[in-house]
N, C-alpha and C positions, 0 to 999 in steps of 0.2 A: 571474492576478495572483500576483505573488510575495509571500512573507511580508513582505518589506521594504516593498513599496508598500501592503500592507494596514495595517501598523503606521504608516506615514507618513500614510496617510489618517486613521486614528484620531487621530494627533497633531495634524494640521492641523485636524480637526474639533473637537478639544478646545480649540484656540486660538480658533477661531471662536465656540464656545460661551462661553468666558470673556469674550471681547470683546463679543459680542452681548448676553449677559445683563448684563454690567457696564454697557454703555451704555444698555440698556433700563431697568435698575433706576435708574440715575442720572436718566434722563429722567422716569420716572414719579414718583420721589420728589420731584424738583424741582417738577414741575407740581403735585403734591399739596400740597407745602409752600407754594407761592405762593398757593394758594387760602385758606390759613389756616383751612380748614374741618376741625375736629378729627375728625369722622366720616369724611370723605373721606381724610384723612391716615391714620387708623387702618386703614381698609380697604386702602388702597394699600400701606401698610407691611406689613400682614399678608400680602398677596400677594407682596411683594418678599422677605420672609423665606423664604417657601416656595420661591420661584424660586431664591434663593441656595442653599438646602439641596439642592434637586433638581438644578439645572443647574450652577451654579458649583462646588459642592463635588464633584460627580461629575467634572467636567472637571479640577479641581485635583488630584484623585487620579489620574486617567488620565495627565496630562501627564508626571510624572516616570517613570512606568512605561513609557509608550510612548517617551519620550525615551531612557531607558536601553536599551530594546530596539533603538532605531534606532542608538544608539552601537555596540552589540555587532554588529549586522547589517552596519554600514557600516565597521567598524573605525575609527570616529572616536575620537580621543584626548581624554580629559578635559582635557588640557593646552592644547587649542586656545583661544585667547584669546576668541573670540566665544562659545564654550560656557561658559567660566568666568564671563564677564560676564553671560551669560544666567542662569546658575544663581544668581549673586549677586542679580540683579534679581528672580528668582523668589522668593527669600527676602525681599527688600524688599517685593514685592507682597503676599506672605503676611502679613508683619508689619503691614501696613496694612489688609489685608482682614479678618483675624480680628477685630480690635476693631470694625470697621465693622458686622459682623454683629450683635454685641452692642448697638451703638448703635441699629441699626435695630429690634431687639427692644424696647429701652427706649423709643424714640420711638413705636413702635406702642402700647405699653402706656400711655404718658403721654397719647397722643391718644385712646385708648379711654376712659380715665378722664375726661378732659376732656369728651368727647362724652356719656358716660353721665350726668355731673353737670351738663351744659349750662354748663360753665365754659370760660373761654378757655384756650388752651394755656399751660402754665406756662413760666416762664423756663428751666427745665432742658431742656425740649424744644428751645428755640431755641439754647441752648448746645450741645446734642448735634448739632443740625443743622449748625451751623457747624463743629464738629469732624469730623462725617461728611464734609462737603464738603472740608475740609482734608486728611483722610486719603485721600479718594477720588482726589485729583489725583495724588499720587505713586504710589499703588497702581495706578491704571489707567494712568498714564504709563509705569510700569515694564513693564507687560504690552505696551504699544504698542512700546516699544523692543525687548523680547524678540522680538516678531514680526518687526521689521525685521532684527534680528540673525540670526534663523533663515533668513530669505530671502536676505539679502545676504552674510552671513558675512564682513564686511569686515576683521576683525582676527584 
């Protein structure tokens, strides 16, 4: 196996991890939220925060490194349109993902407090969930478009 294909494998694996973890987190958070059970939400959000820190963050760090190496190994120009659009979308995805992590942490904490005190979830939790969902769509959508651009290189 050449260095190029090893780096390409890591790059594709990173994309899979980002998409897989992102879709899994969205699914589990949505299911927990729909239960309205503060203890279940707190537990789910705690696991989600850990998964984001282990899997998503690792892949987010690997992607630009492996992408840069792939550019060098393949003599791909930064001026290629598909690559410039992908990098811009990567920045968009990051701009939406970073606040989402903090929202998940706060939702976890609010749900824990509600469960400990046997209180209903506070209005702040629901506001955060709506914002979390609103940020997730463009963040995750950007990653989906980047994947398509990587494969198709249409522009």
